[in-house]
N, C-alpha and C positions, 0 to 999 in steps of 0.2 A: 564635564561630567559624562560617564558612559550612559548611553540610553538603557533604559530598563527593558531587558529582553523579555520579561514576563508580562510587560504591559502591552497587548495586542489590541489596537483600536482600528476602527474603519479609517482609510486614508484621509477622508474629508475631516475628521475629528482628531487627527493626531496633533501632539504637541509639537512645538517649532522643530526640535531636534529629529522628530520622528516623521517628519513630513517630507523628508528628502527623497524617499523612493517615489513619492506621488510627483515631486519636482522633476526627478530624473525621467520616469517612464510615463508621466501623465496618467497615473492610476486612479486619480480622483474623477476622471471623465466617465469611465464605464461604471463606477460604484459597484464593485463586485458583491454579489449577494452571498456566495459561497466560498470566498477566499478572503483572508486578511494578510496584508503584507506589510513589511517594514525593512527599511535599509538601516544597517548597524555600521557606523562609521569606524568603531573600535576594531572590529574584526573584518571590515570590508566585505561584508556579506548581506545578502537579500534573504530574508525570512519569509516564507510562504506557508501560511496555516490554512489547511483545508478544513471547510465547515459545511459540509453538504447537508441538505435536509430533504425529505423527513428522516431519511437513514443515512449514515455514513459510507455512502458507496459512491462509485464513478457514474453518476447520472449525467445525462446530455448537458445540463447547464454547467456543472463542475468542469466538464471537459472542454467546454466553449471557453470558460474563464481561464482555465489553465493554458489553453492554446493562445489565448489573447495575451496573457502574461508573458509567455515565452516570446511572441512577436514584438512586444514592447520593450523587453530586455534586449532583444537584438538590435532593434532600432536605436536605443539609447547607446549601446556600445558602439555603433556605427557613427555617432556624433563625436568627433575629436574633443570638442570643449566639454561635453558632459563626461566622457570617458575620462578625462583628466582630473575633472573636478569631483566626480563621484565614482571612484574606482571600486570595483567590486569582483571578487575571485571565488565566491562561493554562493551556492543557492541551495538553501535548506528547505526541504519538504517535511513539514510536520502536520499535525492534526489537532484541532480544537476540541475534538469530542472526547470527553473523558474515558479512558479505558478501551478506546478503539482507534487504531491508525487507519484502517480501512476494510470494509467488508468486500471490496472488489467491484465487480460488475452490478448493474442495476437489475437484479433478478425478477423484480416485478415487471420490469420493461421486457426482459427475455421472455418471460412466461406469456405476456400478452401478445408478443409478436409472433411467438411460436404457435399459440392457439389460433391466432389470426392468419398464420401462414404468410406474414409479411416479411418474406426472406430479403428483399432489397433494403428495407428499413433496418434490419437486424445487421445487415452487411455494413451499411453506412456508419451505423454506431460503433461496430467492431473496428472499422478501419479508423475511425476517430481515435479510439483508444490507443491503436497501434501507432498512429502518427505522433500522438503526445508521448507515448513511451519511448519512440525511437529518437525523438528530440532530447529526452534525458540522456539516452545513451550516447548521443553524439555531443553532449554537453552544451546544446544550443547552438553548436559550432562556434563556441566562444572559448576564450581561455579561462575557464572556471572549473570548479569541482562541485559536483551534485552530491549532497549529503541527505540521506534520509533519518529523520529522528523519529524512532518508533518507541511510543509510550503507551501502547495499548495493542490489541489483537489485530493482526494483518493477515487477512485471508483472501484467497483467490486473487483477483486483480489488485487487491491492496498490498499483498505480498510481492506481486510482479512489479508494482510501482516502486516499492523499496528496492528491489533487485535491479532496477534501471538506474539506480544511482551509484556513484563510485564508491561511496562509503555508507555503511548502515551503523547507526549507533542506536542501540536498544536498551531499554530499561530491563533490569531483571524482573522475573515474575510474569512477563508477557509471552505470548505464544503466536506462532505463524504456521501457516500451512495451506493447502490446497483441498477444500471439501468437494470440488466439482465431481469427483468420481462417485460421491454418495447419491447424485441424481443422474448417474450414467453418462457423464460428459468429462471433458479434459480442460484443463486451463489453456486457453488458446492465444492469450496475449503476449507469449514469449517465455513462459515459466520454464519450459525445457532448456531453450537456448541459454536464458539467463543463469539458471542453475549450473549448467555445464561449463559456464566460464569460471566457477569456483570449486565445483566438486566433480567426481567421475561421472559421466553420462548414465552409468547403470544405477548408481546412488540416487541421481536426479529422477530417473524414471520410477525407481522404487518409492521415493517420497511422494511423487505426483500421484501413483497408483493406490497408495496406502490410505489416503483420505484423512490421515492423521495430522494433528497439530504438533509442533515441536516447540520446547521451551527455548528462550533466547540463550540460555546456557548450552543447551545442546547444539544449537545453531552456530554459537561461538566456536564451540570445539570442532565443528565441521569446517569452519572458515567461511561460513556465509555471513555471519555478523561480525563486523570488524571491530566494535567496541562495545563493552558492556558498562551500562551505568546503574547506580543503585535507584531504586523505585523513588521517584519524584526528583531525581537530580539530573535528568536528561538534558535539560537546557544548560546546566552548568558544565556538564561533560562535553556538550557540543562546543560551547564557547571555549573551553580549554583546548579542545582539539584544534579548532580554527586558529587560535592563538599561536599553537605550536607549528601547525602546518604552513602558516603564513611565511615562516622563516625558510621553508623549504618548498615554496610552492612550485618553482620550476622542476625540481625533481619529481614532484607528485604528478605534475601534469605530463611529464614525459613518460613516466611509468604507466599512466593511463593510456598514452598513445601505443605503448608496446603491448598492452592487453588487448586493445582494439585490433592491432594487426595480427596478434596471435589468435585472438578468438573473435573473428569478425561476425557481426550481427546485422546483416543488411535490412534495409526497409523492405525489399521485395521478399526476402526470406519470411519476415513477420507477417507480411500480407497474404503470402500463400498458405502459411499455417493457419492465419485467422479465417480465411476463406473455407479451409477444411473444417474449422470448428463451426462455422456457421451451417455447413452442410449437415454436420452431426447434431448440432442443436435443432434444426428443423425436422429431424427424424425422432425426436424424443416422444415416447409414448405417454400415456395417461398416468401410469404409475409413477414414472420419472417425474412428471409435472406436479404430481402430488407430493413427492418428496421436496421438490424445490419449493412448493408452498409452505411446507413445514418449515424450511430453512428461513424464508422470507418472514414468517411470523416469529420465529425465534430472533431474527435480526430486529425486528420492529419493537420487541419487548426492551431491547436495550440492557437486559440483565442477564442474558444468555452469555453470548461472547463479549458483550460490552463491559461486564465487570472484570476489570483486570486482577481483582483478588481471587475470582473463582477459577480453579485450574480445571480446564476441559478434560474429560476423560477420553483417552484414545479409543479409536474405533474397534479394534479387535483385540482379544487376549486379556483385557483388564476388567472393565465394568460388568462384563457378562459372567465372569468368574468369580465375583465377590460372594462370599458366603454370608457376610453380615453388612447389610447396606443401611446406612443412615440417610434419611430424606431431609431435605430435596437432594436428588441427584442431577448432574449435569451430563447430558448424553453426547454422543459424537455428533448429533444433528443440531446441537446447541439449545435442545430443549431442558426445561427445568421440570422434573418429575417430583411433585409434591407428596405422593403417596403410593403405595403398592398398588399396581394396575393388573397384575395377574389374577385370573379368576380362581385359579387352583394353586395353592402354595407347592404342590408337588412338581410343577413346572420349574420353579426356582431351584428345588432340589435336583432335578434331571440336568438343569444347565449347569449347576455347579458340580456334578459329579464327573 
């Protein structure tokens, strides 16, 4: 019987057929707190479900667990007996947080380190992000395909994590984007390089500087998202994709090598960019940090960006020009506005004229 893809349990409590990833990689030993994993014999794939707390972002604990998982998978593949007994050709990165794939970097940590002027700690954190992302880009130096299953909002580093995979499968109705420009920063973990592998660099720069979120349908038309799934059917769509691709695995693997040769993204390039990002972050002023705090508050509420059913309003040109507004409104910063906050109604009339 095929293992139930929807049943995601901690490795030490898996049913017999679902404990095989723990057997292969000894995953029960570390007892991950922010990851859940499973090995699927039917599709020869490893499923990795991110479950960070208290917010769905790339916090230091999640980064350590992702790096540990990558190392254990490499060690398992180096063992000929395990490689033959438990073959795997795909690694799927998904999220357990409803409506959210990932908010990106740990903004609360950013803010604290910037205020305290702890540049070296921020640099170490940023380098850890880049090393994990580059391992994805290199497919862990293994003959496998990286797949991102996006079932909720992917913002900033969450979007970059998805872009570091070979294939992005996304459910309709979700949004992705880079909000960093809203607090006077840029996405420094590879966004420009990763987007430029799929779209024109000029368009990549426009996307980054706009601060807008884009629907999965728009991103599919651009060629950024590879496969669309109906809401709630992302896992089924991924399984179907894996079954089809297993029959042409060698062709897919060699096409990935062609892309890496044509559009190389080296680790040193990413480190140089992220060092520039650290310099820029340390120069943020009080006003920028207040905007960052508002976004942290919105992310913590889990109903701003976290509700996949709520369509975020784009930053420019739309929500400010509405003549009739029904509350609550969802702003470009992820806030939920419950009532009219302008002191004078004429300001709304002037903004709409």
